[in-house]
TIVEX-121242 format. One line per field, with one value per residue: x, y, z of N, C-alpha, C in turn; residue number from 1. Coordinates in nm, 2 decimals. Layout:
BEGIN
npx (X  ...)
npy (Y  ...)
npz (Z  ...)
capx (X  ...)
capy (Y  ...)
capz (Z  ...)
cpx (X  ...)
cpy (Y  ...)
cpz (Z  ...)
vexvo (NUM  ...)
END
This chain:
BEGIN
npx (-0.73  -0.62  -0.32  -0.17  0.04  0.22  0.41  0.67  0.75  0.80  1.04  1.31  1.34  1.12  0.92  0.95  0.93  0.63  0.54  0.65  0.53  0.31  0.26  0.25  -0.05  -0.09  -0.20  -0.14  0.01  0.13  0.28  0.36  0.43  0.27  0.11  0.25  0.13  0.22  0.29  0.06  0.25  0.28  0.00  -0.02  -0.18  -0.50  -0.63  -0.40  -0.29  -0.24  -0.21  -0.18  -0.10  -0.11  0.10  0.29  0.56  0.68  0.48  0.44  0.16  -0.02  0.12  0.12  -0.19  -0.21  -0.08  -0.16  -0.21  -0.19  0.04  0.33  0.56  0.75  1.08  1.13  1.23  1.43  1.58  1.60  1.81  2.06  2.24  2.12  2.06  2.08  1.91  1.67  1.63  1.61  1.32  1.14  1.25  1.20  0.90  0.87  0.96  0.81  0.55  0.57  0.61  0.37  0.16  0.24  0.33  0.51  0.86  1.05  1.39  1.50  1.83  2.16  2.54  2.70  2.70  2.91  3.15  3.49  3.64  3.90  3.83  3.60  3.27  3.05  2.74  2.72  2.98  3.16  2.94  3.13  3.13  3.28  3.21  2.91  2.69  2.72  2.74  2.46  2.29  2.37  2.32  2.05  2.00  2.13  1.90  1.66  1.76  1.81  1.49  1.44  1.52  1.44  1.21  1.04  0.92  0.95  1.19  1.40  1.66  1.77  2.10  2.20  2.45  2.58  2.38  2.18  2.03  1.66  1.52  1.69  1.83  2.02  2.11  2.28  2.61  2.64  2.48  2.45  2.62  2.61  2.41  2.61  2.75  2.60  2.56  2.81  3.00  3.30  3.26  3.26  3.37  3.37  3.66  3.81  3.80  3.81  3.85  3.76  3.41  3.13  2.77  2.46  2.15  1.83  1.61  1.67  1.71  1.41  1.32  1.44  1.38  1.11  1.13  1.27  1.06  0.86  0.93  0.98  1.24  1.42  1.38  1.52  1.80  2.01  2.07  2.26  2.15  2.14  2.41  2.59  2.93  3.22  3.22  3.45  3.39  3.44  3.42  3.16  3.00  3.04  2.95  2.66  2.66  2.73  2.51  2.31  2.37  2.59  2.94  3.22  3.29  3.45  3.61  3.68  3.87  3.75  4.01  4.10  4.18  4.04  3.75  3.76  3.81  3.54  3.36  3.37  3.21  2.97  2.76  2.65  2.84  3.05  2.95  2.96  3.25  3.34  3.27  3.44  3.61  3.48  3.51  3.81  3.93  3.88  3.53  3.38  3.09  2.98  2.71  2.70  2.58  2.34  2.21  2.26  2.10  1.81  1.73  1.79  1.88  2.13  1.99  2.09  2.41  2.38  2.10  2.04  2.24  2.11  1.87  1.88  2.02  1.80  1.63  1.78  1.84  1.59  1.57  1.73  1.70  1.39  1.55  1.76)
npy (-1.53  -1.24  -1.22  -1.20  -0.97  -0.90  -0.63  -0.53  -0.26  0.05  0.18  0.27  0.02  -0.15  0.06  0.04  -0.24  -0.28  -0.11  -0.29  -0.52  -0.45  -0.36  -0.58  -0.70  -0.76  -0.77  -0.55  -0.54  -0.30  -0.28  -0.07  0.12  0.36  0.28  0.41  0.57  0.38  0.50  0.43  0.26  0.36  0.32  0.03  -0.27  -0.40  -0.52  -0.49  -0.32  -0.14  -0.10  0.05  -0.05  -0.03  -0.15  -0.34  -0.46  -0.65  -0.76  -1.08  -1.19  -1.01  -0.99  -1.26  -1.26  -1.11  -1.19  -1.49  -1.67  -1.46  -1.49  -1.43  -1.26  -1.01  -0.89  -0.56  -0.42  -0.20  -0.09  0.24  0.34  0.30  0.21  0.08  -0.18  -0.47  -0.46  -0.37  -0.57  -0.84  -0.91  -0.84  -1.01  -1.29  -1.26  -1.27  -1.52  -1.64  -1.65  -1.67  -1.94  -2.04  -2.02  -2.08  -1.93  -1.79  -1.66  -1.39  -1.24  -0.88  -0.91  -0.80  -0.73  -0.75  -0.99  -1.15  -1.05  -0.87  -0.95  -1.04  -1.09  -1.08  -1.11  -1.40  -1.59  -1.87  -1.82  -1.83  -1.72  -1.50  -1.26  -1.03  -0.80  -0.67  -0.61  -0.72  -0.99  -1.06  -1.03  -1.30  -1.45  -1.43  -1.50  -1.74  -1.91  -1.92  -2.02  -2.29  -2.38  -2.38  -2.58  -2.76  -2.77  -2.64  -2.40  -2.19  -1.95  -1.72  -1.55  -1.20  -1.08  -0.77  -0.52  -0.16  0.11  0.25  0.52  0.60  0.75  0.71  0.88  1.05  0.83  0.68  0.58  0.74  0.95  1.07  1.23  1.39  1.64  1.83  1.88  1.97  2.18  2.31  2.27  2.10  1.78  1.50  1.20  0.94  0.74  0.61  0.72  0.58  0.30  0.01  -0.07  -0.21  -0.07  -0.15  -0.12  0.00  -0.06  -0.29  -0.43  -0.49  -0.62  -0.86  -0.92  -1.01  -1.17  -1.42  -1.44  -1.65  -1.84  -2.16  -2.31  -2.14  -2.13  -2.16  -2.05  -1.77  -1.50  -1.27  -0.97  -0.84  -0.66  -0.38  -0.35  -0.28  0.07  0.30  0.53  0.80  0.75  0.68  0.89  1.07  1.04  1.05  1.31  1.39  1.29  1.43  1.69  1.84  1.92  1.76  1.72  1.82  1.52  1.48  1.31  1.18  1.16  0.91  0.91  1.10  1.00  0.84  0.96  1.18  0.93  0.87  1.02  0.98  0.78  0.68  0.72  0.59  0.33  0.31  0.33  0.10  -0.08  -0.04  -0.16  -0.23  -0.02  0.02  -0.12  -0.28  -0.39  -0.58  -0.74  -1.04  -1.10  -1.31  -1.53  -1.53  -1.37  -1.55  -1.73  -1.63  -1.51  -1.20  -0.90  -0.63  -0.32  -0.08  0.13  0.36  0.46  0.43  0.59  0.86  0.84  0.82  1.07  1.24  1.28  1.28  1.57  1.67  1.63  1.80  2.05  2.09  2.14  2.30)
npz (-2.30  -2.05  -1.92  -1.58  -1.38  -1.15  -1.01  -0.82  -0.70  -0.83  -0.94  -1.17  -1.29  -1.24  -1.34  -1.56  -1.64  -1.60  -1.80  -2.01  -1.98  -2.05  -2.26  -2.39  -2.40  -2.11  -1.79  -1.55  -1.23  -1.03  -0.72  -0.46  -0.16  -0.20  -0.42  -0.64  -0.90  -1.31  -1.60  -1.89  -2.17  -2.47  -2.74  -2.69  -2.68  -2.71  -2.35  -2.23  -1.92  -1.64  -1.33  -1.02  -0.67  -0.32  -0.10  0.19  0.10  0.29  0.45  0.44  0.43  0.28  0.08  -0.04  -0.06  -0.28  -0.51  -0.54  -0.77  -1.01  -1.29  -1.27  -1.05  -0.99  -0.82  -0.80  -0.63  -0.46  -0.15  -0.06  0.13  0.15  0.33  0.51  0.47  0.54  0.75  0.66  0.40  0.47  0.60  0.37  0.18  0.31  0.31  0.04  -0.03  0.08  -0.01  -0.24  -0.21  -0.11  -0.31  -0.58  -0.74  -1.04  -0.93  -1.03  -0.99  -0.97  -0.95  -0.87  -0.97  -0.72  -0.55  -0.66  -0.59  -0.56  -0.88  -1.13  -1.38  -1.66  -1.58  -1.56  -1.61  -1.39  -1.26  -0.90  -0.61  -0.45  -0.26  -0.09  0.10  0.33  0.19  -0.07  0.01  0.17  -0.05  -0.22  -0.01  -0.06  -0.28  -0.26  -0.10  -0.24  -0.45  -0.34  -0.23  -0.46  -0.62  -0.45  -0.50  -0.38  -0.45  -0.73  -0.88  -1.03  -1.14  -1.24  -1.32  -1.38  -1.49  -1.35  -1.36  -1.69  -1.87  -1.88  -1.59  -1.44  -1.27  -1.00  -0.86  -1.03  -1.16  -1.38  -1.45  -1.26  -1.24  -1.45  -1.45  -1.35  -1.52  -1.75  -1.70  -1.71  -1.55  -1.32  -1.29  -1.06  -0.98  -0.83  -0.72  -0.97  -1.31  -1.58  -1.63  -1.80  -1.76  -1.74  -1.83  -1.78  -1.96  -1.82  -1.91  -2.08  -1.84  -1.77  -2.00  -2.03  -1.75  -1.83  -2.03  -1.92  -1.69  -1.82  -1.97  -1.84  -1.91  -1.81  -1.55  -1.20  -1.23  -1.24  -1.48  -1.67  -1.77  -2.13  -2.19  -2.33  -2.48  -2.30  -2.16  -2.05  -1.73  -1.86  -2.08  -2.13  -1.96  -2.21  -2.41  -2.39  -2.33  -2.59  -2.67  -2.62  -2.74  -2.62  -2.57  -2.47  -2.10  -1.80  -1.60  -1.29  -1.06  -0.71  -0.48  -0.26  0.04  0.11  0.04  0.22  0.48  0.46  0.46  0.74  0.89  0.69  0.65  0.42  0.15  0.32  0.25  -0.02  -0.09  0.07  -0.18  -0.38  -0.47  -0.77  -0.92  -0.91  -1.09  -1.35  -1.44  -1.59  -1.76  -1.90  -2.12  -2.29  -2.34  -2.23  -2.38  -2.65  -2.57  -2.47  -2.67  -2.71  -2.72  -2.64  -2.61  -2.82  -2.82  -2.89  -2.88  -2.59  -2.49  -2.65  -2.48  -2.23  -2.23  -2.30  -2.04  -1.85  -1.89  -1.88  -1.61  -1.53  -1.57  -1.45  -1.13  -1.17)
capx (-0.73  -0.51  -0.23  -0.20  0.17  0.28  0.52  0.72  0.85  0.80  1.12  1.33  1.33  0.98  0.83  0.98  0.91  0.52  0.52  0.70  0.41  0.15  0.25  0.22  -0.11  -0.13  -0.29  -0.01  -0.05  0.21  0.25  0.44  0.38  0.22  0.06  0.33  0.10  0.30  0.18  0.05  0.32  0.18  -0.05  -0.04  -0.30  -0.65  -0.63  -0.27  -0.29  -0.14  -0.26  -0.13  -0.16  -0.09  0.13  0.44  0.66  0.74  0.36  0.39  0.01  -0.08  0.17  0.07  -0.33  -0.18  0.00  -0.21  -0.32  -0.12  0.12  0.44  0.54  0.87  1.13  1.22  1.25  1.59  1.60  1.67  1.84  2.19  2.33  2.02  2.03  2.08  1.77  1.57  1.61  1.55  1.23  1.10  1.34  1.08  0.79  0.92  0.97  0.65  0.41  0.60  0.62  0.21  0.08  0.35  0.40  0.72  0.90  1.14  1.41  1.61  1.92  2.29  2.70  2.77  2.74  3.03  3.27  3.65  3.70  3.97  3.82  3.45  3.16  2.95  2.70  2.80  3.07  3.09  2.93  3.22  3.14  3.39  3.12  2.85  2.59  2.71  2.73  2.34  2.26  2.43  2.26  1.92  1.98  2.14  1.81  1.58  1.79  1.75  1.39  1.35  1.60  1.39  1.06  0.90  0.91  1.02  1.25  1.50  1.74  1.84  2.19  2.30  2.58  2.56  2.21  2.17  1.90  1.59  1.49  1.79  1.88  2.13  2.15  2.36  2.74  2.66  2.33  2.50  2.75  2.54  2.37  2.72  2.86  2.56  2.58  2.95  3.09  3.33  3.14  3.38  3.40  3.43  3.75  3.92  3.73  3.89  3.89  3.69  3.28  2.95  2.68  2.34  1.99  1.68  1.49  1.70  1.67  1.30  1.30  1.54  1.28  0.96  1.18  1.29  0.95  0.76  1.00  1.03  1.37  1.52  1.39  1.63  1.94  2.06  2.08  2.30  2.10  2.22  2.47  2.66  3.07  3.21  3.34  3.51  3.30  3.48  3.35  3.01  2.94  3.08  2.93  2.56  2.68  2.73  2.36  2.25  2.42  2.68  3.09  3.29  3.28  3.58  3.59  3.79  3.84  3.78  4.09  4.00  4.19  3.88  3.60  3.75  3.72  3.36  3.29  3.36  3.07  2.87  2.73  2.65  2.99  3.11  2.88  3.04  3.38  3.33  3.28  3.55  3.68  3.42  3.55  3.95  3.96  3.80  3.43  3.32  2.98  2.98  2.60  2.72  2.49  2.19  2.20  2.23  1.98  1.70  1.71  1.76  2.03  2.10  1.94  2.24  2.44  2.39  1.96  2.08  2.24  1.96  1.77  2.00  2.03  1.68  1.56  1.85  1.80  1.46  1.53  1.82  1.61  1.30  1.56  1.80)
capy (-1.50  -1.16  -1.26  -1.08  -0.98  -0.82  -0.57  -0.46  -0.19  0.18  0.24  0.24  -0.12  -0.12  0.10  -0.03  -0.35  -0.29  -0.11  -0.40  -0.66  -0.42  -0.31  -0.72  -0.74  -0.86  -0.70  -0.58  -0.44  -0.24  -0.24  0.02  0.13  0.47  0.30  0.46  0.52  0.40  0.53  0.34  0.26  0.44  0.17  -0.07  -0.38  -0.40  -0.62  -0.44  -0.28  -0.12  -0.06  0.11  -0.14  -0.02  -0.26  -0.32  -0.56  -0.73  -0.85  -1.17  -1.22  -0.95  -1.03  -1.39  -1.24  -1.01  -1.25  -1.56  -1.69  -1.45  -1.56  -1.39  -1.17  -0.93  -0.82  -0.47  -0.34  -0.14  0.02  0.33  0.37  0.18  0.16  0.03  -0.29  -0.57  -0.45  -0.37  -0.67  -0.95  -0.92  -0.84  -1.17  -1.34  -1.24  -1.28  -1.64  -1.75  -1.56  -1.78  -2.14  -2.07  -1.99  -2.18  -1.83  -1.78  -1.51  -1.31  -1.14  -0.82  -0.89  -0.74  -0.80  -0.78  -1.12  -1.20  -0.96  -0.88  -1.05  -1.01  -1.11  -1.05  -1.20  -1.52  -1.70  -1.97  -1.86  -1.81  -1.60  -1.46  -1.13  -1.01  -0.68  -0.69  -0.60  -0.84  -1.16  -1.03  -1.02  -1.37  -1.51  -1.44  -1.60  -1.87  -1.94  -1.89  -2.14  -2.38  -2.36  -2.41  -2.72  -2.86  -2.81  -2.53  -2.29  -2.12  -1.84  -1.69  -1.41  -1.14  -1.00  -0.62  -0.38  0.03  0.15  0.37  0.51  0.72  0.77  0.64  1.00  1.04  0.66  0.59  0.67  0.81  1.02  1.12  1.34  1.52  1.77  1.95  1.86  2.02  2.34  2.36  2.24  1.96  1.64  1.42  1.08  0.83  0.66  0.58  0.74  0.54  0.16  -0.04  -0.06  -0.23  -0.01  -0.21  -0.01  -0.04  -0.10  -0.45  -0.54  -0.53  -0.74  -0.99  -1.03  -1.05  -1.35  -1.55  -1.55  -1.70  -1.95  -2.28  -2.37  -2.06  -2.12  -2.18  -2.01  -1.70  -1.49  -1.14  -0.84  -0.82  -0.52  -0.34  -0.36  -0.20  0.17  0.39  0.59  0.95  0.74  0.63  1.02  1.19  0.94  1.10  1.45  1.44  1.26  1.55  1.82  1.90  1.90  1.66  1.76  1.81  1.51  1.44  1.16  1.20  1.10  0.79  0.94  1.19  0.95  0.79  1.03  1.15  0.81  0.82  1.11  1.02  0.62  0.70  0.75  0.50  0.20  0.33  0.30  -0.07  -0.12  0.03  -0.27  -0.20  0.12  0.05  -0.26  -0.35  -0.43  -0.60  -0.82  -1.10  -1.16  -1.33  -1.65  -1.48  -1.34  -1.63  -1.86  -1.60  -1.40  -1.11  -0.78  -0.52  -0.16  0.00  0.21  0.51  0.48  0.42  0.71  0.94  0.79  0.89  1.26  1.33  1.22  1.36  1.72  1.78  1.63  1.87  2.14  2.09  2.12  2.41)
capz (-2.18  -2.00  -1.81  -1.47  -1.32  -1.04  -1.02  -0.71  -0.67  -0.95  -0.95  -1.32  -1.35  -1.19  -1.41  -1.75  -1.70  -1.62  -1.94  -2.16  -2.02  -2.05  -2.46  -2.44  -2.36  -1.99  -1.68  -1.47  -1.07  -0.96  -0.57  -0.36  -0.03  -0.19  -0.48  -0.71  -1.09  -1.37  -1.71  -1.99  -2.24  -2.63  -2.85  -2.58  -2.70  -2.57  -2.25  -2.14  -1.81  -1.52  -1.22  -0.91  -0.55  -0.21  -0.06  0.21  0.05  0.42  0.47  0.39  0.39  0.20  -0.03  -0.05  -0.14  -0.43  -0.62  -0.57  -0.94  -1.10  -1.40  -1.21  -0.94  -0.97  -0.72  -0.84  -0.51  -0.39  -0.07  -0.09  0.23  0.09  0.47  0.61  0.36  0.66  0.80  0.55  0.28  0.52  0.62  0.25  0.13  0.36  0.23  -0.09  -0.04  0.17  -0.10  -0.36  -0.16  -0.09  -0.38  -0.68  -0.86  -1.04  -0.87  -1.09  -0.90  -1.00  -0.83  -0.87  -0.95  -0.57  -0.49  -0.77  -0.52  -0.64  -1.01  -1.23  -1.54  -1.69  -1.50  -1.67  -1.51  -1.31  -1.14  -0.76  -0.53  -0.32  -0.23  0.04  0.11  0.37  0.08  -0.20  0.10  0.15  -0.19  -0.23  0.07  -0.09  -0.38  -0.24  -0.01  -0.34  -0.56  -0.25  -0.25  -0.60  -0.60  -0.34  -0.57  -0.26  -0.50  -0.90  -0.89  -1.14  -1.09  -1.33  -1.25  -1.49  -1.42  -1.28  -1.45  -1.72  -1.96  -1.80  -1.45  -1.32  -1.22  -0.95  -0.85  -1.14  -1.19  -1.51  -1.45  -1.13  -1.25  -1.57  -1.39  -1.35  -1.70  -1.80  -1.62  -1.76  -1.45  -1.33  -1.27  -0.97  -1.00  -0.69  -0.75  -1.13  -1.46  -1.70  -1.65  -1.85  -1.67  -1.83  -1.80  -1.86  -1.97  -1.73  -2.06  -2.10  -1.76  -1.78  -2.11  -1.96  -1.67  -1.86  -2.10  -1.78  -1.62  -1.94  -1.98  -1.74  -1.89  -1.79  -1.42  -1.10  -1.26  -1.27  -1.59  -1.70  -1.85  -2.25  -2.20  -2.42  -2.46  -2.17  -2.20  -1.94  -1.72  -1.91  -2.22  -2.14  -1.98  -2.31  -2.47  -2.32  -2.36  -2.76  -2.75  -2.59  -2.85  -2.57  -2.59  -2.33  -1.98  -1.71  -1.48  -1.22  -0.94  -0.60  -0.41  -0.20  0.16  0.12  0.07  0.31  0.55  0.42  0.51  0.86  0.96  0.59  0.64  0.24  0.15  0.40  0.18  -0.13  -0.04  0.11  -0.29  -0.45  -0.60  -0.85  -0.98  -0.91  -1.15  -1.44  -1.41  -1.71  -1.76  -1.98  -2.13  -2.40  -2.29  -2.20  -2.58  -2.75  -2.52  -2.41  -2.78  -2.66  -2.76  -2.54  -2.69  -2.92  -2.72  -2.93  -2.83  -2.48  -2.49  -2.61  -2.40  -2.11  -2.21  -2.28  -1.95  -1.80  -1.93  -1.83  -1.49  -1.40  -1.57  -1.33  -1.05  -1.17)
cpx (-0.62  -0.45  -0.19  0.00  0.14  0.36  0.56  0.78  0.84  0.93  1.13  1.28  1.20  0.88  0.83  0.92  0.73  0.47  0.59  0.58  0.32  0.15  0.24  0.10  -0.17  -0.15  -0.18  -0.03  0.10  0.23  0.37  0.36  0.26  0.12  0.08  0.21  0.21  0.21  0.20  0.15  0.20  0.15  -0.07  -0.22  -0.39  -0.60  -0.50  -0.31  -0.25  -0.23  -0.19  -0.19  -0.10  -0.03  0.27  0.46  0.70  0.61  0.37  0.28  -0.05  -0.01  0.12  -0.08  -0.30  -0.13  -0.07  -0.28  -0.23  -0.02  0.26  0.44  0.71  0.99  1.17  1.23  1.44  1.57  1.65  1.75  1.97  2.25  2.21  2.00  1.99  1.97  1.65  1.54  1.54  1.39  1.13  1.17  1.22  0.94  0.76  0.91  0.84  0.55  0.48  0.58  0.40  0.19  0.15  0.37  0.53  0.74  1.01  1.25  1.53  1.76  2.02  2.43  2.74  2.79  2.86  3.16  3.36  3.65  3.79  3.94  3.67  3.34  3.08  2.87  2.76  2.95  3.07  3.04  3.06  3.29  3.20  3.26  3.01  2.73  2.60  2.73  2.60  2.27  2.29  2.34  2.08  1.88  2.00  2.04  1.71  1.65  1.78  1.62  1.37  1.43  1.47  1.24  0.94  0.88  0.96  1.03  1.34  1.56  1.78  1.94  2.23  2.38  2.53  2.44  2.23  2.02  1.79  1.54  1.57  1.84  1.99  2.20  2.22  2.50  2.75  2.53  2.40  2.59  2.69  2.52  2.49  2.75  2.75  2.54  2.70  3.01  3.17  3.20  3.30  3.29  3.48  3.53  3.79  3.75  3.73  3.95  3.74  3.55  3.21  2.89  2.53  2.22  1.91  1.63  1.54  1.72  1.58  1.23  1.34  1.41  1.14  1.00  1.16  1.19  0.85  0.85  1.07  1.17  1.45  1.53  1.50  1.77  1.94  2.12  2.16  2.20  2.18  2.27  2.60  2.80  3.11  3.29  3.37  3.40  3.31  3.40  3.20  2.98  2.98  2.98  2.73  2.53  2.65  2.59  2.28  2.28  2.52  2.84  3.13  3.30  3.40  3.57  3.69  3.73  3.87  3.91  4.02  4.06  4.05  3.78  3.63  3.77  3.62  3.36  3.26  3.27  2.90  2.86  2.71  2.79  3.05  3.10  2.98  3.21  3.43  3.33  3.31  3.63  3.60  3.47  3.73  3.99  3.86  3.65  3.36  3.21  2.97  2.83  2.60  2.62  2.36  2.11  2.17  2.16  1.84  1.66  1.73  1.89  1.95  2.04  2.10  2.26  2.44  2.19  1.98  2.12  2.15  1.86  1.78  1.96  1.92  1.62  1.64  1.86  1.70  1.50  1.63  1.78  1.49  1.42  1.68  1.74)
cpy (-1.39  -1.25  -1.17  -1.12  -0.89  -0.76  -0.53  -0.38  -0.08  0.24  0.28  0.12  -0.17  -0.06  0.05  -0.17  -0.37  -0.24  -0.18  -0.49  -0.55  -0.38  -0.49  -0.77  -0.80  -0.73  -0.68  -0.44  -0.40  -0.19  -0.18  0.06  0.26  0.43  0.37  0.47  0.53  0.45  0.43  0.37  0.31  0.26  0.06  -0.13  -0.38  -0.53  -0.60  -0.31  -0.21  -0.03  0.00  0.00  -0.08  -0.13  -0.28  -0.51  -0.74  -0.80  -0.97  -1.21  -1.15  -0.98  -1.19  -1.38  -1.20  -1.12  -1.41  -1.55  -1.58  -1.48  -1.50  -1.30  -1.14  -0.82  -0.69  -0.34  -0.28  -0.07  0.14  0.41  0.25  0.16  0.09  -0.11  -0.41  -0.57  -0.45  -0.52  -0.79  -0.96  -0.92  -0.96  -1.28  -1.33  -1.28  -1.48  -1.68  -1.71  -1.69  -1.95  -2.15  -2.09  -2.02  -2.02  -1.78  -1.59  -1.48  -1.20  -1.02  -0.82  -0.77  -0.77  -0.81  -0.92  -1.18  -1.18  -0.91  -0.98  -0.93  -1.04  -1.09  -1.17  -1.30  -1.54  -1.80  -1.97  -1.78  -1.71  -1.56  -1.34  -1.11  -0.82  -0.75  -0.69  -0.72  -1.01  -1.15  -1.09  -1.17  -1.50  -1.49  -1.49  -1.72  -1.95  -2.00  -2.04  -2.30  -2.46  -2.39  -2.55  -2.80  -2.86  -2.72  -2.46  -2.24  -2.06  -1.88  -1.57  -1.36  -1.08  -0.89  -0.53  -0.22  0.06  0.22  0.40  0.58  0.66  0.70  0.79  0.97  0.92  0.60  0.69  0.75  0.93  1.08  1.25  1.45  1.61  1.87  1.99  1.97  2.17  2.39  2.35  2.11  1.87  1.52  1.29  1.03  0.76  0.67  0.60  0.64  0.40  0.13  -0.09  -0.11  -0.16  -0.07  -0.10  -0.10  -0.09  -0.25  -0.48  -0.59  -0.62  -0.87  -1.07  -1.08  -1.18  -1.42  -1.59  -1.64  -1.79  -2.08  -2.29  -2.26  -2.09  -2.17  -2.16  -1.88  -1.66  -1.30  -1.09  -0.87  -0.69  -0.52  -0.36  -0.27  -0.05  0.22  0.46  0.72  0.90  0.75  0.83  1.12  1.16  0.99  1.23  1.44  1.40  1.39  1.69  1.88  1.86  1.83  1.81  1.75  1.70  1.49  1.36  1.27  1.11  1.01  0.87  1.05  1.17  0.86  0.88  1.07  1.01  0.81  0.92  1.06  0.88  0.59  0.66  0.64  0.36  0.23  0.28  0.17  -0.12  -0.09  -0.03  -0.29  -0.07  0.16  -0.08  -0.25  -0.42  -0.46  -0.74  -0.91  -1.19  -1.21  -1.49  -1.63  -1.38  -1.41  -1.74  -1.76  -1.51  -1.28  -1.02  -0.70  -0.42  -0.13  0.10  0.34  0.53  0.51  0.54  0.84  0.94  0.86  1.00  1.33  1.35  1.30  1.51  1.75  1.76  1.69  2.03  2.17  2.11  2.24  2.53)
cpz (-2.08  -1.91  -1.66  -1.41  -1.24  -1.02  -0.89  -0.68  -0.85  -0.97  -1.13  -1.38  -1.34  -1.30  -1.55  -1.73  -1.68  -1.72  -2.05  -2.10  -2.04  -2.23  -2.50  -2.45  -2.24  -1.91  -1.59  -1.35  -1.05  -0.82  -0.56  -0.22  -0.07  -0.31  -0.62  -0.87  -1.18  -1.50  -1.77  -2.05  -2.43  -2.69  -2.72  -2.64  -2.61  -2.49  -2.18  -2.02  -1.78  -1.42  -1.05  -0.77  -0.45  -0.12  0.04  0.17  0.12  0.43  0.40  0.37  0.32  0.06  -0.10  -0.14  -0.27  -0.54  -0.62  -0.70  -0.99  -1.15  -1.32  -1.17  -0.98  -0.88  -0.77  -0.75  -0.53  -0.30  -0.09  -0.01  0.23  0.24  0.52  0.54  0.49  0.72  0.74  0.46  0.34  0.56  0.51  0.17  0.19  0.29  0.11  -0.13  0.02  0.06  -0.23  -0.33  -0.17  -0.21  -0.51  -0.80  -0.85  -0.99  -0.98  -1.04  -0.98  -0.93  -0.91  -0.91  -0.81  -0.56  -0.53  -0.63  -0.60  -0.76  -1.06  -1.38  -1.56  -1.64  -1.60  -1.52  -1.46  -1.26  -1.02  -0.70  -0.38  -0.30  -0.10  0.17  0.22  0.27  -0.04  -0.12  0.13  0.02  -0.25  -0.17  0.04  -0.19  -0.35  -0.16  -0.13  -0.40  -0.49  -0.25  -0.33  -0.66  -0.54  -0.42  -0.46  -0.34  -0.64  -0.85  -1.02  -1.10  -1.20  -1.31  -1.40  -1.37  -1.40  -1.43  -1.53  -1.79  -1.82  -1.64  -1.38  -1.19  -1.14  -0.83  -0.93  -1.15  -1.27  -1.50  -1.33  -1.18  -1.38  -1.53  -1.38  -1.44  -1.75  -1.82  -1.67  -1.62  -1.46  -1.24  -1.18  -0.97  -0.88  -0.76  -0.93  -1.22  -1.51  -1.73  -1.69  -1.74  -1.81  -1.81  -1.90  -1.86  -1.85  -1.81  -2.08  -1.99  -1.75  -1.89  -2.06  -1.86  -1.72  -1.94  -1.97  -1.78  -1.68  -2.01  -1.86  -1.70  -1.80  -1.62  -1.31  -1.12  -1.24  -1.43  -1.58  -1.79  -2.00  -2.24  -2.30  -2.39  -2.35  -2.25  -2.05  -1.91  -1.80  -2.03  -2.21  -2.11  -2.10  -2.39  -2.49  -2.36  -2.54  -2.74  -2.74  -2.64  -2.73  -2.58  -2.47  -2.23  -1.92  -1.60  -1.41  -1.10  -0.84  -0.58  -0.30  -0.06  0.17  0.10  0.15  0.48  0.53  0.50  0.67  0.94  0.85  0.57  0.46  0.18  0.22  0.32  0.05  -0.17  -0.01  -0.08  -0.44  -0.58  -0.73  -0.95  -0.98  -1.01  -1.28  -1.39  -1.53  -1.70  -1.88  -2.01  -2.26  -2.45  -2.30  -2.33  -2.63  -2.64  -2.52  -2.55  -2.80  -2.72  -2.68  -2.68  -2.72  -2.82  -2.81  -2.88  -2.71  -2.43  -2.46  -2.55  -2.28  -2.10  -2.22  -2.20  -1.85  -1.78  -1.89  -1.68  -1.42  -1.49  -1.46  -1.15  -1.03  -1.25)
vexvo (1  2  3  4  5  6  7  8  9  10  11  12  13  14  15  16  17  18  19  20  21  22  23  24  25  26  27  28  29  30  31  32  33  34  35  36  37  38  39  40  41  42  43  44  45  46  47  48  49  50  51  52  53  54  55  56  57  58  59  60  61  62  63  64  65  66  67  68  69  70  71  72  73  74  75  76  77  78  79  80  81  82  83  84  85  86  87  88  89  90  91  92  93  94  95  96  97  98  99  100  101  102  103  104  105  106  107  108  109  110  111  112  113  114  115  116  117  118  119  120  121  122  123  124  125  126  127  128  129  130  131  132  133  134  135  136  137  138  139  140  141  142  143  144  145  146  147  148  149  150  151  152  153  154  155  156  157  158  159  160  161  162  163  164  165  166  167  168  169  170  171  172  173  174  175  176  177  178  179  180  181  182  183  184  185  186  187  188  189  190  191  192  193  194  195  196  197  198  199  200  201  202  203  204  205  206  207  208  209  210  211  212  213  214  215  216  217  218  219  220  221  222  223  224  225  226  227  228  229  230  231  232  233  234  235  236  237  238  239  240  241  242  243  244  245  246  247  248  249  250  251  252  253  254  255  256  257  258  259  260  261  262  263  264  265  266  267  268  269  270  271  272  273  274  275  276  277  278  279  280  281  282  283  284  285  286  287  288  289  290  291  292  293  294  295  296  297  298  299  300  301  302  303  304  305  306  307  308  309  310  311  312  313  314  315  316  317  318  319  320  321  322)
END
């Protein structure tokens, strides 16, 4: 019998996850406010399908009806209004918990590394959530709520955490892909803070593969898992590798001095939020995914392939807009 899976969100992670699940023969419903269509993967087996559903994820009643009877549902939402997380996330989080408790359907959450806060060593599962910024504390509270409810037997949940995204569909929201349009036109790419510190880059496809893996394994529930991620590279190295995959020479990358970022932040809420997380770009920011690779039998997509996928999509994205 075909299993039904519900994916909330049709951004790069939600799109890749829907396609991974459909390619495995599952019935997938992708829920967004506007019923965003997600294309089927090529050569999907019989039984695999993707359908779009209109849903407000903060509507607990509608969400409960949708996920009732599903094998799993996946939170792949990421509010676009970055400075408004404190307002936008709580009602969605409450609805997710309500639906998970009422239906017993497994909830797999796309998390991030913000809860760990400033670190001076590679991040591993089990280290404390010690965020100092409001977004990191918010995401830490969300997981703490789910973990407590899971331990109490009220619901079943698992969280997957990756580093900054690369891969198709990331576009201007990614540190690497944000620089590429200018560099592909021969202009200077401006990075916020340092471009020369070791940093982990996670492929959105690997996020999707990890979500699919943990949702299907009861022994992984109630825990945090890191997405299999390649060895760290500096922002400059990562961008240069993607440009090489596009057949382009290295571009010129310069860093925006912090006083300028701070000045812009006084009038630009988005830049103010970015500056609050500058610890991620002023020291090494490295994700250790060895536990997940070993326990889940997953490996990161080879870096050369990641760069080729990123370059192909970014080139098209640039041509469409310029």
